[in-house]
N, C-alpha and C positions, 0 to 999 in steps of 0.2 A: 538383194531386193529389199526395198523399203516400201512399206504399205502404210498409208495414213488415211484414216476414215474421218471425214469432216461432216458435221451436222450444220446445215444452213437453213435459211428460210425457204429455199427451193427444195430442200430434201437432203438426203444422205448421199455422199459421193466418196469414191475412193481415188486417192492420188497414189499412183504406183510408179516407183522409180527403179530402174536398173542402171548398170553402167552405160548402156547405150540407148535406152528408151525412157520416155516419160509418158504416162497415160492417165488422164482424168476421166472417170466414168460416173454417171449418175446411177445409184443403186436403187433397187426396188425396196421400198420401205416395209413391205410385207413379207420379205424373205430374209433369212439370216445372211450375213455378209458373204460367206463362201458360196452359198447357193445362188445368190444374186450374181456374183462374179462368173460362176459356171454358166448360168443362164445367158448372160451377155456373150460369153465365149462361144456358146452354141449358136447364137444368132449371128455372130460375126463370121463363123465358118461358112455360112451360106454365101458370103461375098468373097470371092477369091482375093480381093485386094486387102482384106483384113485378116487373113489367116494368121499372120505373125502376131497381130494384136490378140487374137483369140488364144494363141498359145501362151502369151504373156499373162492373160487373165486366168487361164487354167493354173499356171504356176503360182500366181498370187493367191488363188483360192486354196491350193494345197498348202502353201506356207501359212495362210491365215488359219486354216484348220489345225495346223501343227501347234499354234499358240495355245 
């Protein structure tokens, strides 16, 4: 998994790549990166169509914490 955090005029976002998925998400500027990823994952779990993306965000948060 490759995680890249970008800072733009729109805010901070994460670009997450795995062998089979690519995901770009806007992060909450007031939370640490891993906490923001987990918050998005929890929100996505509410929608059955985004459960796989929620799992990917959780994995990204764990890996980001490991750095």
